[in-house]
N, C-alpha and C positions, 0 to 999 in steps of 0.2 A: 484807173478803173472807176466805174460808177459806184455809188454807195450801195452796199449789200447788207442784208440782215446779219450775215456771219462771214467770217473769213474762210472757215473750213466747215463743211458739213460731212459727217461720216455716217453713212447709212449702214447700220448693222453693229450690234454691240457684242459680237463674239470676240475671240482671242485676237484676231487680226485687226478688227476695228478699234478695240480698246487699246491695243498696243500702239497703233498709229496715233490715237488721241493723246496718249501719255507722252509719246515721243515728240509730237508736234508742240504740245504745251511746254515740255521740258526745254526744247531748243528755240522757243520763241523769244525774240528780243523786244517785241512790241505788244505784249499781252493780247495776243490774238483771241478773237471770239471763236471758239470751237464748239460745235454742237454734235453730239452723238444721238442719233435717232434709232430707237430699238422698238420692235413690235411687241416686246414683252413688258410685263409690269416691272417695277423697280426690284421687287423681291425675286424675280426670275430673269434678270438681265442675262443676255447671251444665250438663252434657251433656244436650241436649234429646231425643235419640233415639239408637238404635243407630248411626245414620249420623253422629252428631257434634253439634257446636254449630251446627246448620244455621241460617243467617241471611244476610241481605244484608250484614251487617258495617258498615254505614254509620251514622254518628251526627253530628249537628251540633255545631259547636264550642260554641254557646251552651248546649246541654243538658248537655254534659260539664262545662263550666265551672260551671254551676249546681250540679251534684252536688259538684264539687270544692270550690267556695267554701263549701258548707254542711257538708262533712265533713272538710275538711283533707287529703283524699286527692288526691295529684297523680298523674295518669296520663301516662306517657311511653312511649318505646320500651322493650321490644318489644311491649307490649300494644297500643300505637298503631302500626299498621304503615305507614300512608301518609296524608299530608295532601292534601286537595283544596280547590279554590277555590269549589266549589259543586256544585249538582245541576242538570242541564239536562233539561228535559222536551221531547222531540222528537215532532213529528207523524209519522203513519205514512209519509208520503212523504219524511221527513227534511229538508223544506224550511223548516220553521219550528221554532225552538227558544225556550224560555222558561226563564229562570233561576228555578228552583223553590225553591232553598234556598241560603243563603250558605255560608261556610267550614265545613269539617267534616273528619272523619277516617274512615279504614277501620281497623277494629279486627281484631286477632287474637282472636277470641272465646274460644278455648281459654285463652290467656294472660291475657285480661282477667278471666275468672272466677277464675283462680288468684290474680291480684293482689288482687281483691276479698276472696277468702277469707282471705288472709294479713293484709290490713288489718283485717278484722273480728276475727280472732284476737288481734291486737295490742290491740284494745279490749276484750277479754275475752269475746267471743262464743264460745259452745260449738258444736260440730258433731257430728252423728251421721250417718255415711255408710252407704251400702248399706241404706237403709231407705225403703220406700215407704209413704207415708201413705195409708190406704185409707178412713178415715172420721173423724168428729168425735164427741166425747163431749159430752153436754149434761145439764143438770139439768132440762130441760123448757122453760126460759125463756132460758138462756144457754149458749153454747158454753164448755166447761170443759176441753177437752183434745183430744188426737188419738189415733187408733188406727192402727197400722201393722204392718208385718212386715219382718223382716230378709230382704233379697233373696238372701242366701247360705244361711242356715240355715233360713229359713222361720219362725223363731220370732216370736211375737207381741211387739209393742212398744206400750206405752201411756205417756202422760205427760200430766199436767194443767198448765194454765196459766191466767193471767188474761186472755190475749188470744191468739188464733190468727190469723196472717196467712197467707192462702191465695195462694201464688204458684206453683201447680202447673201452670199452662198453660191454654190455651184449652179443653181438654176436661176441666177440673176436675170430678171426681166429688164433691169436697167441697162445692162450690157447688151442684151439681145435687141432692145429697142432704142439703142443710143441714137438720139435725134440729129447728130452731126456726122460729118464725114470723118473717118478715122482709120487707122491701120489695125485697130483691135479686132480680133476674131470674135464674131458675135455668138456662134453656137459651137458646142462640142459634139463630136461624133459619138453616137451611143455606145460604140465599142470601147470608148475611152472612159466610160463610167462603170463603176462597180456598185452593186447593191450590197450593203454591209449591215450587219446587225449584231447585237451583243447583249449579254446579261451581266449584272454585277451580283455575284453570289457569295454567300458565306457557306462553308462546308466543313465536314470532318474529313481527316485524311484517311483514305481507305488503304492505300498501298504507297510506299515510297518509291517513286520512279521519276527521276528528274527530267526525263524526256516528255513527261506529261504535265508535271507541275514542279516548279522550282521557285521558292520564295526569293531567291537572289537574282533570278534572270527572267526577262520576258521571253516567251517561247513563240516562235512563228513556225507553223507546220505547213509545208508545201504538200498538197494532196489534190490531184486533179479529179479524184472521184468525190471527195467531200467538199472541195471548194474549187470547182472547175473555173479556170481562168483567173483564180485569185489565191487566197491563202487563208489558213485558220490561225487564231492566236489564243494564247493562254497567258495573260499578264497578271502577275501577283500584285495584290493591293495589301498584302500582309501575309502572315503564315497560314491563315485560314480564310482568306478572302481573295476573290479573283474577278477580273474583267475578262470574259471569255466569249468569243464570237468568230465570225468568218465573213469573207466577202466573195462574191461571185461575179463573173461577167455573164450577161444574159445570153449572148451568142454561144459561149462555151457551155453554159448550163443546159441550154436547149439541145445542143449536140450530145452532151452527156446523157440526158434523159432519153433521147432517141436510141442511143447505143445500148442502154440497159433496159429499154422499154419501161422507163419510170416516169413519174410525174412529180418529182421532188421540187420543192420551193426553197427559197432562202431560209424560211423559218424551219422547215422540216430538216434541212441539212444542219442548221445550228443545233437543233435538239439532238440529232444523231451524233454530232461531234461531242456534245456534252456527255451523252450517255456512254460513249466509248472511252471517256477519260477514266483510266483505272485508278487515278490518284484521288478523285473527288467522290466523297460519300455524302449522300443526302444534301446535294446543293440546294440552297434556299435563297430566294431573293433577299438581298440585304435589308435589314430592318433599321439600319443606322439612320438617325434623323437627317444627317447630311446627304443621304442618298435618296431620300423620298422624292418621288416623281422623276426618278432618273435610273431605275434599276433594269429596264429593258427597253429595246427600241431598235429601229432600223433607219438607215439614211443612205443617200447616194453620194459617192465620192469620185471626183475626177482622178484618173490615173494616167495622165500624160504629162508632158513638159508643161511649164507655165505658159500662158498666152504669149505668143511671140512679141506682142507689143502690149504694154501695161498702161499707157497714157494716151490722152487726147486733150484737146483744148478744154481746160477747166474740169477735167475728169481723170480719175485714176482707178484701177481695179486692184483688188488685194485679196489674199487668202483663197478660199475655195472659189470665189467669184472670178479669180484670176487663174484657176486650175493649178494652184501651187502645191497641193499634196504630192509627196514623192511617188513616182509611178511604180516603184518596185514594192512598196509596202503600204501605200496610201496614208502615210503619216502626215498629218496636216498642222499639228501644233508648232513644230519647229519652223517650217517655212513661214507660218503666220507671224511668229516672233521676229524672224529675220526681216521679212518683208515689211511688217508694220513699223519696226524700228527705223529702217532705212527711209521708208516713205514719209513717216511723220517728220523726220528731220528735214528732208528735202522739200516737203510741202510747206513747212514754216518758212524756209528760205525763199521759196518761189513766191509765196504771198507777200513777204516783206520786200521782195525785189519787184513787186507789181508785175510779175510775169508767170501766169499759170497757163500759158499756151503749151501746146504739145512740145515745142522745142524747149520751153522753160522747165518742163517736167521730165525731159528726156533722160536726165541723169539717173532717174529711178530704174529705167531699163538697164542701163549700163552697170550701175552699182550692184543691183540685185543679181544680175547675171554673173558678174565677176566674183562676187562673194559666195554665192550659193547656187544660183540657177544654171550655171554652165554644165553641170553634170546631169541635169534632168532629161535631156534628149537621149543621152546614152542609156539611162535607166529605162526610158520608154522603149528603146530598141530591145534591151534585154527582156523586159516584161513581155513584149510582143512575141519574142522568140520562145520564152518559157511557156507561153500559153499554147504553143504548138506541140509540146512534149508530153509524153506519157509519164506516169509514175515510174515505170521501169527505166526510162531514159534519165529522169531526174535522179533517181537512186544511183544509177551507174555513173553519171557525170559528176555528181558530188563526191562519190567515193574514189573515182579514178582520175579525174581530170583537174581537180582543184589542188593547187600547190599551197604551201605555207605562205608564199609571197602573195598569191591570189587572196588568201584569207585576210592578210594584212591590208591589202587594197580595199577589200569589202568593208573592213572595220573602219577605215578612213573615209568611207562613203565614196570610194573610187571604184571604177569598173575592173573586174578581174581580167587578166590577160591570158589565162589558160596556157601558161608557158610549158606545162608538162606535156602538152600535145606536140611532141617532136618525133619525127620518124626515125632519127638516128639512134634513139633509145630502143633497143630490142624489146624490152619488157613493155614499154609503152606502145611500140608498134603493134604488138599482139592485141593490146587492149583497144587500140584504135580500129584494128581490123574487125573487132566484134561490133563496134558501133561507128562505122566510118562517116555516116551522115551526121550523127550527133557531133563528132569531133570537128568536122568541117564547119557545121553551123556555129558552134561555140567560138571557133577561131574567127569566123567572118564577123560575128557580132562584136568580138573584142576589137578587131581592126576598125570596124565601123565606129565603135565607141571613141577611139582615139581621135578620129577625124571629126566627130561631132563635138567633142570637148574643145579641140583646137578652133573649130569654127565658131563656137559660142563665146570663147574667150576673145574673139575678134568681133564682138557685137558692134554694129555701126555707131560711130560717134555722133552722127547727125541723122535726122529723119529722112533726109534726101537719099541716103544710102540703104535704107531699110529694105525696099522691094528686092533689090539684087541679092542682099544677104538672105532674105527669107526664101527666095527661089532656090538658092544653093542649099539651104538647110533642108528643105523638103526633098530635093534631089538626093541628098545624102541619106536622110532618115528612111526613105522608102525604097532604097536601092536593093537591100538584101532581105528585107523583112517580108515574110510570107503573109498574105492577106487571109 
């Protein structure tokens, strides 16, 4: 390779980008020059928007431990703000709950980014702040660097590298305008994006009702009237502190507004959700010093499987830029930790082997898919199906068609099989007769899920086999799903 300014340039200083920087530096045998470029100031590293580090703040224990065990970085208070026993998914009528995830944490995202930045610097990672990356340089076949501008002076910034990691978020213009031929999908369909927003409040407890607030559990409320095409959440950050918000799909929100002759917006629905919470009295934006500049805001989240291909010659995508948040709940921190850890290690190996070609980076596709990403297409199918259901159907299905085995599957981040839907059971037969279309749909999605998981676990070992694999994936994914 020709002489470059850096070995690896990482565009974006959020969780995904900083995790990749730490992992690459940790696994480097040659003291690689790694640069993280962030559009924010040093004191606001990783800030997602002018409204702050807008996020649900929740992360599972296993994903944080995975990142820690591979990097040696130990996360504690104050970046970890609160510990929870799990995540509960509640039906619209609050009568049925399912343990959706095991133990985890609520982070202070502002402090978490600062912690990651300091750990990266200890490992020799360089930073350039107040710089927005606006494009990529290429030699026609390979990405060879970045183009940007200083957000204070407006002066141009350019730097060359052997590999560019794009962690610039869901709306990445680097991915959309990739100047070389690749198998990376450039744009996401608008129906696979959700508009989300939240507050960080302190409050007095008005009434004890653990279906509205539970300091031991993150609560996810399914409600097609309050969060059409999405979900609401009430995540505890202490006994009297909460991260509360919701996400909506634009198409579903428009249909809901037409049905009720309303003109609700994301913001009006969030405020309605907060006002209906019978456990919260006098919710007030947090005055904690560590929350300043981060107490309210909105952002767009991708809710489909990760990009079918994550690498190109001299280039890789990561985090929201790779559409990694889980389709079923839009959780993005866990996927960013897994993806960043895997990519950082493989990026260091590829640079040291002088092969950052598509083929040289291909193992990132395989390892991420086999460790974590193999389930995401099945959750995309379930999400698409749930978006077609009414609150009445969701209430009925969760109450009558979910078995204890299904709940265990969900807790392990696996797709439920709805094994209770069997015609030879007389009691279940009567329940199915009340909602035959729902029962059929749930079984179809379950069967599709198994096929999608098996297909993804057989991700192609080489780029030459990708096209055939992707065509089969699309054929499966859209076979039963209603548009």
